[in-house]
C-alpha positions as CSV (number, residue, x, y, z in Angstrom):
1,X,-161.8,106.6,8.9
2,X,-158.2,105.5,9.2
3,X,-157.1,102.5,11.3
4,X,-155.4,105.0,13.7
5,X,-158.7,106.9,14.1
6,X,-160.6,103.7,14.8
7,X,-158.2,102.7,17.6
8,X,-158.3,106.3,19.1
9,X,-162.1,106.3,19.0
10,X,-162.3,102.8,20.6
11,X,-159.9,103.8,23.4
12,X,-162.0,106.9,24.2
13,X,-165.2,104.9,24.2
14,X,-163.6,102.3,26.5
15,X,-162.4,105.0,28.9
16,X,-165.8,106.6,29.0
17,X,-167.5,103.2,29.8
18,X,-165.0,102.3,32.5
19,X,-165.5,105.7,34.2
20,X,-169.3,105.4,34.0
21,X,-169.2,101.9,35.4
22,X,-166.9,102.9,38.2
23,X,-169.3,105.7,39.3
24,X,-172.3,103.4,39.1
25,X,-170.4,100.7,41.1
26,X,-169.9,103.2,43.9
27,X,-173.5,104.3,43.8
28,X,-174.8,100.7,44.0
29,X,-172.5,99.8,46.8
30,X,-173.9,102.7,48.9
31,X,-177.4,101.4,48.3
32,X,-176.5,97.9,49.5
33,X,-176.6,96.3,46.1
34,X,-174.2,93.5,44.9
35,X,-170.7,95.0,44.5
36,X,-168.9,94.3,41.3
37,X,-165.5,95.4,40.1
38,X,-164.8,97.7,37.2
39,X,-163.2,94.9,35.2
40,X,-166.1,92.6,35.8
41,X,-168.4,95.2,34.4
42,X,-166.1,95.8,31.4
43,X,-166.3,92.0,30.8
44,X,-170.1,92.1,30.9
45,X,-170.1,94.9,28.3
46,X,-167.9,93.0,25.9
47,X,-169.8,89.8,26.5
48,X,-173.1,91.4,25.8
49,X,-174.5,90.9,29.3
50,X,-176.0,93.4,31.8
51,X,-174.0,95.0,34.6
52,X,-175.6,92.9,37.2
53,X,-175.0,89.5,35.7
54,X,-172.5,87.1,37.3
55,X,-169.1,87.6,35.7
56,X,-167.0,84.6,34.5
57,X,-164.1,83.2,36.5
58,X,-161.4,84.0,34.0
59,X,-161.1,87.9,34.1
60,X,-158.6,87.6,37.0
61,X,-155.9,86.8,34.5
62,X,-156.1,90.5,33.3
63,X,-155.5,91.9,36.7
64,X,-152.2,92.2,38.5
65,X,-151.5,93.6,41.9
66,X,-149.3,96.7,42.4
67,X,-146.9,97.1,45.3
68,X,-149.7,98.4,47.4
69,X,-151.8,95.3,46.8
70,X,-154.5,97.1,44.8
71,X,-155.6,95.4,41.6
72,X,-154.7,97.3,38.5
73,X,-156.6,97.0,35.2
74,X,-154.6,96.3,32.1
75,X,-156.0,98.0,29.0
76,X,-157.4,95.6,26.3
77,X,-155.4,96.0,23.1
78,X,-155.6,94.3,19.8
79,X,-152.3,92.5,20.7
80,X,-153.9,91.1,23.8
81,X,-156.9,89.8,21.9
82,X,-154.8,88.0,19.4
83,X,-152.9,86.2,22.1
84,X,-156.0,84.4,23.3
85,X,-157.2,83.3,19.9
86,X,-157.1,79.5,19.2
87,X,-154.5,78.2,16.8
88,X,-155.5,78.6,13.2
89,X,-156.6,75.5,11.3
90,X,-155.5,74.7,7.8
91,X,-157.6,76.8,5.4
92,X,-156.9,75.0,2.2
93,X,-156.0,71.5,0.9
94,X,-152.4,72.7,0.3
95,X,-152.1,73.8,4.0
96,X,-153.8,70.6,5.1
97,X,-151.2,68.4,3.3
98,X,-148.4,70.3,5.0
99,X,-149.9,70.1,8.5
100,X,-147.9,67.9,10.9
101,X,-150.9,66.8,12.9
102,X,-152.9,65.8,9.9
103,X,-149.9,64.0,8.2
104,X,-149.2,62.1,11.4
105,X,-152.6,60.5,11.1
106,X,-152.6,60.3,7.4
107,X,-149.4,58.2,7.2
108,X,-150.8,55.6,9.5
109,X,-153.3,54.5,6.8
110,X,-150.5,53.1,4.6
111,X,-148.3,50.1,4.9
112,X,-144.6,50.4,5.6
113,X,-143.9,49.5,2.0
114,X,-146.2,52.2,0.6
115,X,-144.5,54.8,2.8
116,X,-141.4,54.4,0.7
117,X,-143.3,56.1,-2.2
118,X,-144.8,58.7,0.1
119,X,-141.4,59.7,1.3
120,X,-140.6,60.7,-2.3
121,X,-143.5,63.2,-2.6
122,X,-141.6,66.2,-1.1
123,X,-138.9,67.0,1.4
124,X,-141.4,67.8,4.2
125,X,-143.1,64.4,3.9
126,X,-139.7,62.7,3.7
127,X,-138.5,64.4,6.9
128,X,-141.7,63.6,8.8
129,X,-141.6,60.0,7.8
130,X,-137.9,59.6,8.5
131,X,-138.4,61.1,11.9
132,X,-140.6,58.3,13.2
133,X,-139.1,54.7,13.2
134,X,-142.6,53.3,13.8
135,X,-143.4,54.0,10.1
136,X,-140.8,51.6,8.9
137,X,-141.3,48.6,11.2
138,X,-141.0,45.2,9.5
139,X,-139.0,46.4,6.5
140,X,-135.4,45.5,5.6
141,X,-133.6,48.1,3.5
142,X,-131.9,46.8,0.4
143,X,-128.7,48.6,-0.7
144,X,-128.0,48.0,-4.4
145,X,-124.3,48.1,-4.3
146,X,-123.6,48.3,-8.0
147,X,-125.6,51.5,-8.2
148,X,-124.2,52.9,-4.9
149,X,-120.6,52.6,-6.2
150,X,-121.3,55.4,-8.7
151,X,-122.4,57.8,-5.9
152,X,-120.2,60.3,-4.1
153,X,-118.8,59.1,-0.8
154,X,-120.8,61.8,1.0
155,X,-124.0,60.5,-0.6
156,X,-123.2,57.0,0.5
157,X,-122.7,58.3,4.1
158,X,-126.0,60.1,3.9
159,X,-127.8,56.9,2.8
160,X,-126.5,55.0,5.7
161,X,-127.4,57.9,8.1
162,X,-130.9,57.8,6.7
163,X,-131.2,54.1,7.6
164,X,-130.3,55.0,11.2
165,X,-132.8,57.9,11.3
166,X,-135.6,55.5,10.3
167,X,-134.6,53.1,13.1
168,X,-133.6,50.2,10.8
169,X,-131.6,47.5,12.7
170,X,-131.2,45.3,9.6
171,X,-129.6,45.8,6.2
172,X,-129.3,43.8,3.0
173,X,-126.4,44.2,0.6
174,X,-127.3,43.2,-2.9
175,X,-124.6,42.5,-5.5
176,X,-121.9,43.5,-3.0
177,X,-118.1,43.0,-3.5
178,X,-115.3,43.4,-1.0
179,X,-115.1,47.1,-1.8
180,X,-118.7,47.6,-0.8
181,X,-118.2,45.7,2.4
182,X,-115.3,47.9,3.3
183,X,-117.2,51.0,2.3
184,X,-120.0,50.1,4.7
185,X,-117.4,49.7,7.5
186,X,-116.0,53.2,6.8
187,X,-119.2,55.1,5.8
188,X,-121.5,53.6,8.5
189,X,-119.5,53.6,11.8
190,X,-122.7,53.5,13.9
191,X,-123.6,50.2,12.4
192,X,-121.3,48.6,14.9
193,X,-124.0,49.0,17.6
194,X,-127.2,49.5,15.7
195,X,-127.2,46.7,13.0
196,X,-128.5,43.4,14.3
197,X,-129.3,41.6,11.1
198,X,-127.2,41.4,7.9
199,X,-128.1,39.8,4.6
200,X,-125.6,39.3,1.6
201,X,-127.5,38.3,-1.5
202,X,-126.1,37.5,-5.0
203,X,-122.7,38.9,-3.9
204,X,-119.1,38.3,-4.7
205,X,-117.9,39.1,-1.2
206,X,-114.9,37.0,-0.4
207,X,-113.8,35.6,3.0
208,X,-111.9,38.9,3.5
209,X,-114.9,41.1,3.0
210,X,-117.1,38.9,5.2
211,X,-114.5,39.0,8.0
212,X,-114.4,42.8,7.8
213,X,-118.2,43.0,8.1
214,X,-118.5,40.7,11.0
215,X,-115.6,42.3,12.9
216,X,-117.4,45.7,12.4
217,X,-120.9,44.6,13.3
218,X,-120.4,43.9,17.0
219,X,-124.2,43.7,17.7
220,X,-125.0,41.3,14.9
221,X,-126.9,38.2,15.8
222,X,-128.7,37.3,12.5
223,X,-126.8,36.5,9.3
224,X,-128.0,35.5,5.8
225,X,-125.7,34.4,3.0
226,X,-127.5,33.8,-0.3
227,X,-125.8,33.3,-3.6
228,X,-122.4,34.2,-2.2
229,X,-120.2,31.9,-4.3
230,X,-116.8,33.4,-3.4
231,X,-117.1,32.4,0.2
232,X,-115.3,29.2,1.2
233,X,-115.6,26.8,4.1
234,X,-112.3,28.2,5.5
235,X,-113.8,31.6,5.5
236,X,-116.8,30.5,7.5
237,X,-114.4,28.9,10.0
238,X,-112.6,32.2,10.3
239,X,-115.6,34.6,10.4
240,X,-118.5,33.1,12.3
241,X,-118.8,34.4,15.9
242,X,-120.7,32.9,18.8
243,X,-123.1,35.8,19.1
244,X,-124.9,34.7,15.9
245,X,-128.2,32.8,16.8
246,X,-129.9,32.8,13.4
247,X,-128.1,31.7,10.3
248,X,-129.2,31.2,6.7
249,X,-127.0,29.6,4.0
250,X,-128.6,29.5,0.6
251,X,-127.3,28.6,-2.8
252,X,-123.6,29.0,-1.9
253,X,-121.7,26.5,-4.0
254,X,-118.8,26.1,-1.5
255,X,-121.1,25.1,1.3
256,X,-120.7,21.4,2.1
257,X,-120.2,19.2,5.1
258,X,-117.2,21.1,6.5
259,X,-119.1,24.4,6.3
260,X,-121.9,22.9,8.4
261,X,-119.2,21.6,10.8
262,X,-118.1,25.2,11.3
263,X,-121.6,26.2,12.1
264,X,-122.0,23.4,14.6
265,X,-118.7,24.1,16.3
266,X,-118.6,27.9,16.3
267,X,-122.3,28.8,17.1
268,X,-123.1,27.2,20.4
269,X,-126.2,29.3,20.9
270,X,-127.7,28.8,17.4
271,X,-131.5,29.0,17.6
272,X,-132.5,29.0,13.9
273,X,-130.6,27.4,11.0
274,X,-131.8,27.5,7.4
275,X,-129.8,25.5,4.9
276,X,-130.1,25.0,1.1
277,X,-127.1,23.1,-0.3
278,X,-126.7,20.3,-2.8
279,X,-123.6,18.7,-1.3
280,X,-124.5,18.3,2.3
281,X,-124.8,14.8,3.7
282,X,-125.9,13.1,6.9
283,X,-122.3,13.5,8.1
284,X,-122.8,17.2,8.3
285,X,-125.7,17.0,10.7
286,X,-123.6,14.6,12.9
287,X,-121.5,17.6,13.9
288,X,-124.2,19.0,16.1
289,X,-123.8,17.9,19.7
290,X,-126.7,16.8,21.9
291,X,-126.3,20.0,24.0
292,X,-126.5,22.2,20.9
293,X,-129.5,20.3,19.6
294,X,-131.3,21.5,22.7
295,X,-130.9,25.2,21.7
296,X,-131.6,24.6,18.0
297,X,-135.3,25.1,17.8
298,X,-135.8,25.8,14.0
299,X,-134.1,23.7,11.3
300,X,-135.0,24.2,7.6
301,X,-133.4,22.0,5.0
302,X,-134.1,22.8,1.3
303,X,-132.7,20.9,-1.7
304,X,-130.4,18.9,0.5
305,X,-130.7,15.8,-1.7
306,X,-128.1,13.8,0.2
307,X,-129.6,14.2,3.6
308,X,-131.8,11.3,4.7
309,X,-134.4,10.9,7.4
310,X,-131.8,9.0,9.4
311,X,-129.5,12.1,9.5
312,X,-132.4,14.3,10.6
313,X,-133.3,11.9,13.4
314,X,-129.7,11.9,14.7
315,X,-129.7,15.7,15.0
316,X,-133.0,15.7,16.9
């Protein structure tokens, strides 16, 4: 029998049952028995119960009132039945690995560092991971500037946009030059409000490049300069802004007493200061005023061979 024939036969059988139940309902009500509606009896038929059993509370959803206030019965169609089915669950491993709910739990079993690899599995995994900043908490993205220079300007813009999508508020520029600093300014305009921490490592950025970066990053309060040998003490005097509360100077050959003097004079709210410099003496620490010493809670000195205990006592 064809599908059309099955539907026609089912419709005829359903009509016959409804008519019979309606007549029996009238007969029972005349004899003082419990009165049940036609739809309730139809429900009992489909549920396998007898006509006198108590119907469920839900069938009212299939009834609507006409203008006269009389309830009308909507015919049960295959389309109606499909609407009340529960959502289908993944039926295979392939479907499971593409299910948003499963992946949302699955990704939580990995560290933020391991999720960098998971984001390379496929586009869907990458999009799901990039959509939730909580997956990337605790990481600082490292931009390898020498490689990035070979990319198309649109690709560089997409890279910076992906950092924003993942909720990163920090960025590290590795091997950067002045052109890379200026490229970040032009390709990452939203960094002015969203980047709070900047790290320059093993870079040839000059005073000009650092000044451009700090002018652009208006929300910056944490700065690290490591292995930046093109920066001068004059550049630090020109670039440092009072909003910086955490500063790290490491392995910069031009950092000496005058550079520390710039830090002491230009950063009145400095909370954390990490310094690694071979040419800094006790005189540098003398630039810090007693008032500023009260705000400076963390001081790290590494390889400062010419700094003595007497100089440290004076700053404290």
